[in-house]
N, C-alpha and C positions, 0 to 999 in steps of 0.2 A: 203375836206381837204386837205391841203397844208401841205406836211412835207419836210422839207429840206433832201439835202442826207447826209450833216454830221451827222446828229443827228438821222440818222436811220441806218450809218454806226459807226463810232461813239460813242461809250456809253463815262457816264463819269469816269467807272472803265478803259476802254481802252486807254480813254487819261490821268488820271492817270498812267497807266503803262507806256505808252510813257513816260511821265514828269521824269517817274522814272530811265527809257533807258540810258533819253538822259543826267538826270544828272549823270546817269553811267560813262558813255562814257565822260565827260565833267571833269567827277574826274578823269577818269582815264588819260584823256590828260594831269593834275597838278599832277602825280604824278607817274604813270610806263614808260612815254615817254620820260622824261628828259632827261637823260642819253643819249640813244640812237637819238632822235631829234636834238641834240648839238653837235653831232661831225661831223656833215661839219664846225665848226669854227674852229675845228685843224688835220682836216684829210688830205685833198691835202695840203696844209702846209707843213705838217710832209713829206709827200710823196716825194714834190720834193726839199725840206730844204735844204742845201748846208752844213749844220751842221750836219744833219745826218749821223749816220755813213757808208750807204749804203743809197746816196740822188739816187732819177730818175732823168735822162738828161732830162730837158727839148726840146723834140722834136714833133711837129706833130706827127707820129705813136706814140709816148708814153702817149703822152694829151691822143688819144683815147683810148688805151690799159688801164693806168690809170681805168676814169672813163668805160670802159665798165666791168672790170673788177673791183669798186668797186659796182655795180650795180647788176651784177651778184650774187658776192658776197653776197651782202643784199640779194636778191631774194634767193638764197641755203637755206642761216642759216637762217636766219631771217623768210623771210614768208612763206617757205616749210618745218624746221626743227623744229620752233616753234610754229608760228600762226597754219599751219597747220598741223602736227603732233602733237609732243611733247604738244602741250594745249589737246588734247584729252585723256593723258593719268593722270586725273584728281583722286584725293583720295576725292572723296563724293565732287567736289567743290573747295579744296584747291591744289594749285600748288608748286613749288619750288623741290629740290631736294632731298630733306628729304620724301616729298611725294611718291616719284619716290623708296627710298631707302622702304619704306613701305610696296609700292604695291611689289617690288623685292622679299622680306623678306615673305612676306604673299603667296606669289604667290610659291616660293620655298623653304618653312619652313625653316628648319635650314641644308637645300645640303650646300654642299660645294660651289656649282658656287652662288649658292643668298650670303652667307654671305662672299662669295672674292667680288662681286659687290657693295653688302653694305660697305663693304670697303673701295674700291675705289669709294665709293657715298658719305662718309664722306669726304676723301678727297678732294673730289669736290666741298663737302661745306665749309670745311675749305678753298680752292681757293678764295670761294665768299666773305669771310669774309675782304681778299687783297684785292680784288675788291673793297669792301663798303667802304675803306679806302684812295683805292688810286683814286677812282670816282669824290670825293669833293674835292679833291685837285687839279686834272689837268683839271674840270670839270670850275670851279669858276678861277681859273688862269688863263687857256684860254681866257676867257672872259674878265679878268680882263686890261687882257693884251693886248686890243684892246685901250687902253690908251696910246700907242704908236703911234697910227693913227692919233685919235681925239687932242689927248694932248700930243706930247713927252715930253712937261719938266715938267711931272705929272708923267715921269716913275718909279720916284726911293719910288715913293706911292702903287706899285700894289702889293705889297706881303703886307703891314701893310694893304690895305684895302681887301684886299683876307681875315686872319684871323679876319678880325670884321666881315667880312660877313658869313664866317662859322660859329663864334662863334655863331649869332644870328638862325641864321637854326638850329644848332642842341637845341637850346634854346626853340624854339616853336615848338618841335615836342611833347613835353605834350599834345599839345591843339589835337589830333590826324589828321589822313589821310584824313580824311571827310571833316574838317575844313582844313583842307592845302589842300583840290584837290579844293575845292569850290573856296577858293583865289585866287591856281595856276590854275587852268584848263583856266578861261577866255588870261588869263597873255598866255600859251602857244599857244592858238588856234591862237594869236595877232601873234604870235613866225612865228606859221607854215607857216600864210598864207603870210607874211612878209619875210621870207625867200625864203620860193616858188615867191613870186613875183620879187625878185630880179635877182633869178635861172633866170625868164624869159625871165630879161633886159639880161641876158646876151648871150642867149640863140639867142636872136633878132638880137647879135651883129655877131653872126657868128653859125647862124643854121646848120652850116652840119657836129657838133658834135652830133647831136643825130642821124646818125649812127651808136654813138655807142650805141647804144641801141642793135645794135645786139649782141649774142655773139660771134659770129668770131671774133671779134675785141680782146676781153677778149680774146679768145685761141690763136688767131694769138703772142698774145702780148706775154703769159706764154711758147706758145713750141717755138718763132724766136726769142724770149728777154731772156731767164728761167735765163740766170743768171744777168741780170735788174730786173725780175718778181719776182724770187722767195722772194730774199731779201726784197722785196718792200710788199710782204703780211705782214710782221710783221708789216706793220703801217696799210696795206688796215684794221686791225683787226679794228682799230678805228674808221670805220665808220659803226660798228653792238655792240658796249661793250653799254650792256645795252639792249643786247637780253635776257640774263638769268634771268635779272628783270620782263620782261615779263610776265615771267611764274611763278618765287619766291612771284609776287605779284599778280592771279591771284584770291587767297582769299580773296583781298580786294574787287578786282570789278566786278569779274567772267569773264568766258573767252568771253565771244559773245561781252560784250564793250571793252574787249583789242583787238581783232579782229576789230571791226565797226572802232575804232580809227587809228589803223595802216594802215590799206586799203584804212578809206575814207579820212584821213587828210598826217599821219604822213608820210606814203611811199611818195606819189606824193611829198610833197611838199621836203622832202630832195633830193629825187631825180632828180627835178626840179634845186635845188640849185645847187648838185655836177655837172651836166650838165652845169650849167651855168660857173662855177670858170673855168671849161676845157675849156669853149667856151671861154673865159678873156683870159687864157694863153695863147689861140691859136693866140689871137692877141699883145696879150704882153707880154713878158716872167717878166720883173722889180713886176711886179702883184703879183709874189712867196714870195713877204716876211710877206703879209696880205691878200690872194683872197679874203677871208671871206667876210673882210670891203673893203676892194676898190670896191670889187664886188657891195657894196652899193652906192648909188649918196651920193654925197659931202652933200650934205643939209640934207640928212636921217644920217650919220654916228652917230651922237650923240645919238637921239633916241634909231637908233638899238645896239650903246654900252649898253644902259640901259635893252634894250627889252632883251640881250644876259646877260648880266648878272642875269636877271631875271630867265630867262631861263634856265642858268646853274646851279643856285642853287636849281630849281627845276630836274635839271638831276640828282642832290646829292638825293636828296628826295628819287628816285627811287630805288635805292641801302638799303639808308637806314631805308626804309619799309621794306625792303628784308630781308634784316638782322635781322630785328625785328622778323619778321613771321620764316625763319629759326632758331634763339636761341631759339625762344619758341618751335618752336617740337622738338628740338634737345636732350633739359631740359625734355618733357615729353617722350620722347623715349629712356631716361637715358644716352647719350652722354654730357647732360651738368650740373650741380647742380642745384635744383628749384631755379628758378627767380621771380624775380619782377613784375607782369606781370601787367599792368594798359590797361582796356578795354576803345577803345575812344570812341564808338557807340553802339549804342544800337540797329540798326539794321542790320550793319556788325559786326559781329563777330568776323572777321578775321582779324579788325582793332586792333590794341595793339601798345602800347608801351611799351618796358623794360628800364629803368631807366639806369641798370649798362652797357649794350650796347651800351645805348647813349652816356654817355662820355666815355668811352673807345675808342668809335670812335672818338670822337670829338679833344682826346688827340694826337691818333695818324694821325688824317688828319692836325692836324696842326702840328705835326711833320715834314711830310711830305713836307708840304707846305715851311716851314723854309728850309728846309733839301735841296731841289733842287732849289726853288728858281722861276722854269720855267714849263710851258707844255712843253713844247721841251724834258728836263732834263726827265721830267714825263711819257713820252710816250714810252719810251724805257721800261720803264718798267710796261707800261699797258696789252699789250696783254697776256703777260703767264699767269695771272689769269681768265681773258677772257675766253683763248680756253682751257687752264683745265678744267674747269668748264663748257664749250660747249661740247667737248668730250664726256666727262665722264656722261652728262646728255645725248648724244644721244646714247653712248653705253647701258645704264641701262633702256632705252626706247625701244629700240630695243629688250632685252631682253623681260621686257613687252609686247612687242606687240608679240612675238611670244606664253608667258607664258598665256598670259589673252587672248586675240583675235585668238587665235590658227591661225597666219599668216602664210602663207606657207614659208617653212625654204628656197627656192631661189629666190620666192621674197626679203625675209630680206637677203640676201646675196647678190642678186645685188643691191638691192636700199640702202641698210643700210651699203653695204661695200661702196658704190657708197658717201655718208654723211661721211662717217668716215675716208673716202681717204681724203674728202677736209678736214672734221676736221682737221687731223694728220699733211697733208700740210704745213698748220695755225700754228701748235703747233710747227714742226720743223724750220719753219723759224723765229719764236721766240723764239729759243732756239740757234738764232747764234746773240742774243744780250743779250746772258744772262752777259757778263761785262759789259755792257754797263746800267746795269738797271733790265733784266730782271729775276735776281736773288733776288731781295725786295719779291713780291708779292710768290714765292716759299718759302720761306724762312718764310713768315707770314702764306701763306698756310700748312707748315710741322709745325712750330709751335701751332695753331689751331691742326692738327691732330694729336697732341702728345696729347697733352692736351682732347681732347673729348675722344681716346681712353682711355688714363689712367683714367679718368673720369667714362667710362663705365667699364674697369678690376676692375678698384677698389670696384665699385659698386657690381660685382661678390662675391670679397672676402669678404665685409662687410657682405653681405647676408645669406652667407653661415655660418659668425662666430657669426650672429645673432641669426640666426636659431637654433644653438649650445647652446644658452644660452637662446633662449626663450622653445624650446621645445615643445611639441605636444598640439595644444591648447585641445584636445577631452580629453587626459592623466589629463592635468591639473584641466579641468572644472570637469569631475565625481569626482576628489579627492577630490573636495571641503568640500563635506560633512563628511570628515571622519579625518578632518584638527583636531590638538591638538594643543594650545587651539582650542577650538570651535570658529571657525569666526563668527564675529561677521555682521548681514545684515541692513543696517541703510537707515531710508526710504531717497526717492529721486531717479535718475537716473544718471549714469555715460557711461560715452562715453568717451572708449578707441580708439585711432585710431592707428591701425595694415596696415602692409605691404601684407596681405594677410589670408588665412584659415586655413592654416595648424600650425603655432601655437601661442602664449601667448604671449598677446603685454606686452612688459615688464614694461611699467607703470603698469596696471595689476598684472604681478607676484609680483610685489616689496611693492605695498597695500598690495597684501595677506600677502607675507612674513615676511614684518617686521611692517604694521601697525595689522594684522588681520582683516580688514575690507573689506565691500566692499558692495556698494548701492543694495537697492532689487532689482532694473530695470538697467539691462548691458547691453548696446548695444556694439560689437566689431564690428568699421566700416573698411573696406578694401577698399583703393582708389586705381582699375583697370583701365588704359589709356590704353585704345583700340588703334589699329592700324586706327582706322580713324578718322576723324575732331571731328564730336560732336555725341551724343547720344540723341535722343530721351526722354523724362522724362517716358513713355511709360515701355521701353528699360532698367530703370536707374539704379535699385535698387532689386533685389537678397536677398530673406531673408533666414535663415536655423535659428532654434530653437532649436538645436544642444540635440535634444534630448528632452521629456517630464521631464525629472529626473532632467535636468537643468532648473527649474523654475527663468524665471528671467533673462535670460541671451541669446542672441538673435546676431547671428551674419550676418550684415546684405555687401553685397558685393554693392559697387556703382560703376559705369562703368561711362567713362570721355572721350570724346577725346583729343588726344593729342590737339586740339587746342583750346581747353577749362580748365577754372583753376577751378577744386574741392571746390566745396562748401558746407561743412558736415551741416549745418542748411535748406539748401535746401534739404537735404537729407534726413533729419525727417521730413521735411512737405511731403512728397513724402511717408511716410511708411504705411501701410494698417495697418488700427487701428485692423481690425480685427486679422490680423495675429500676434500683439504685445499685443492683448486684450484688446486696448485702458489704456496701464497703462503707455507710453512713457510720461513724461511732455519735451514737448521739450522748456516751455521758462526757463522752471528750471533748467536744465541737466547741469551736471558740465564738462567736457573735460579734457581728460588724455595723456599727449602726453610724447613721449620716445624722452632723448636724447641723442644722444652720443657723446663720447668723443674719438676722432681719436689720436691714437699714433701705433708710429712707432714700430712695432714689428717683426715675425718671417716670415710673411709669402712666402712662397718658388718662389709665380705665378709671385711677381714685384721685378724687383732691385731696390734698396734703393733710387736710385734719384727719382723715377716713387711714390716710397709711399710718398716721402718728396713733389712731387707737388700734390699726390690723395687729401693731408690733407692741403695744402695750397689750392686749387682748392675749397673746402669743405666751406673755412670761405664767399663766395661768395654768401652761401644757402640763397635763403631768407627767411625772418621769417615764421614759419611754424603755426603762429596763424592768422597771415592777410593769407596770403595764402593757407587758408585753410577753411577762413568767420569763426573763431572762437574765441565769445567772448570772451577779453582780462581775464576783473573780473569773468569769471567761468572758468577760462582754466590753471589746475594744468600742468605744467612740470618735470619730473624725471627722472636722467641720470642716464646713463650707462657706461661704457668704452668698447671699442675691438682693440686689436691691431691689424694691418694689415701688 
C-alpha cells in the first residue's frame, strides 16, 4: 500500500491549525507592524535634516555611526526588550501596560511599591494615548509628502489629502481588526518586500555599509561624537516607534504570530532599507532631502508612494487598536468610566471597537495635522510619548520578573539596569526637544493621567457614600418579614444589579420602602471584574441563598475578566436549577438598575476642580442596559443622589 509523506505527517487538523496560524501572522502584519514598519520613511531624513534643531552632519563616519545606532537600538528595545522579554509577561494572553499593572497589583497587593508602580504605569498608559494621537498624523503625512518627489506641483494638497485619508481610516474601524488585518496584511507583505528590495539596491552600490552591523561603529559614534550622538538619539527613537503597540496588540493576535512576523519579515526588511539609505547617502549627500523615496528607482516611485500611503494608514491602525484595548482594560479596572465596547470577532475576544475613543482620536489627529502641517514638525513631538511608555513598561516588567519568576536580584540589577540605562538615555535626549514640540505628548499624557486618577479616586468616594445609603444587605433582607405595612410578594422574578455582596441594592430598597412590593423570586447579582482577561463559565457564578429564612431571595456573584463585557442574561442561564429550586423565570424576569445623580458636595478627599472633572467624565458612561445585555422593555431604572 502506498501512502504519501504528507498524509502521514500532516493531518487535516494540523493543516487547519497551520493555516490558522499563518492567517494570524498575516493579520498581525496588517495591524501590529504598520507603525514600526513605516519608520524608514522619515527616520534617516529627520536625523540628517538641516532644518532639525540638532541635525547630524553628513560625513562617512557619521553615516556609519547613525546606521549602526539605529540597528542596535532596534535590536535592544524591540527584539530584546519587547519581543524576547516583555511579551512573556502576559496576563492570560493579554498584553499592554494595563496588563502589567494588574500583574503588579496582583503580585504586590496594596503595598507601597506596588501602588507606586501601578500609578507610574497609569501615567505610561496615558502617554500611550498621546502616541495614539501623534502616530496617525505623522505616519500618513510622511507618506503623502512623497508627492514632493513624485509630483512637486501637488505639494499644496498634502495636508487636505492627509485629512481625507485619516477620516476614512477611522470610519472603517467598526469593521474590526480581523477584517482590517485580512485587508491590510497582504499590503504590508508587499510593503516589506518592496522596502527590503530597495534597501538591497542601495547596499549593492556601496556594500561597505554592511560593516555598520558591528556594534563597534555604534559605540564609536556614541563615545567619540557624543555631542552629536546624544541629540541624534531623539530622532533615532523614530526607528522603533510602534514597539509598544506590539505588546498592546498581543491580545488581538497572540505572542507567537507577532514574534514570527517581526523576526521573519519586518526586522530584515527594515534593516535592509536603513542600510540601503545609508549606502545611498555615502554616494550622494544631496539625497538627504528624501532618502527613502530617492532610494526607489524612478519608474517605481509613484507605485511606492501609493503603497507607502497604504502602509502608513496601516501604521496608524497599530496604535488605534492598542488604544481600544487600553481603554477597555482601564474601564474594567476602574480608571475610566464604563465605555460602550463592541466585539468585532467571534473567535478572538480581544478584538474590539470602542466608538467614543475612536472619534476622540479622530478629532485629535486632525487637529495635529492642521496645526503642524508636516511630518518634520511632528517628529520633534513624537519620541517623548514613545520613550516614556517604553521606560515605564521596562520598569514594571522588571518588578514582575522579580515577583513572578523569582529572577535573581543580581541578574535584574545588571541586565535590567542596562536596559533602563538605554531607555533613560533616549528619554533625556528627547527632553532636549521639549520646546520644539516634545511638550505636546507630555501635556496629553498629563491630561489623560489626571482624568484616569480622578475617576479612580471619585469612584472610591462614591462607593463609600453609596454604601452608607444602601446599608447592610443581610440586615435589610432579614427585616423584610417584620415590615409594617406588610410587604406584598407578587408573582415573577426580579433581578437587581448590585456592586457587591455586603450592601442592599438602592433600587431594591426604594422599591420596598416606597412601593411595599417585592417579587416572589429575587436575584441580587453583583458583577465582579477580576484581574484576568477572561473567566471560564465553570467558574463564572457563585450563589448564596442568604439563609433559608429569606425564602426566594438569592445573591449571585458573577465573575468577568477585565477584557469581557458582562452579560447578565448569560449569567442567569448558567445558574444551577438545583440551587434556585427551579423557580427562576429567565425569559420573563424584570430587571432593576440603580441610577446615581452626582452633585458637588463636601467630600474632603477631592479638590473642587477634581469633583467637577469627575462629574463631567461620568457623562460619557455607556448605557447600563446595553452594557449588561439587559432587555430594555423589561428594565426599570430607579434614581438616587450622591454628593461628592
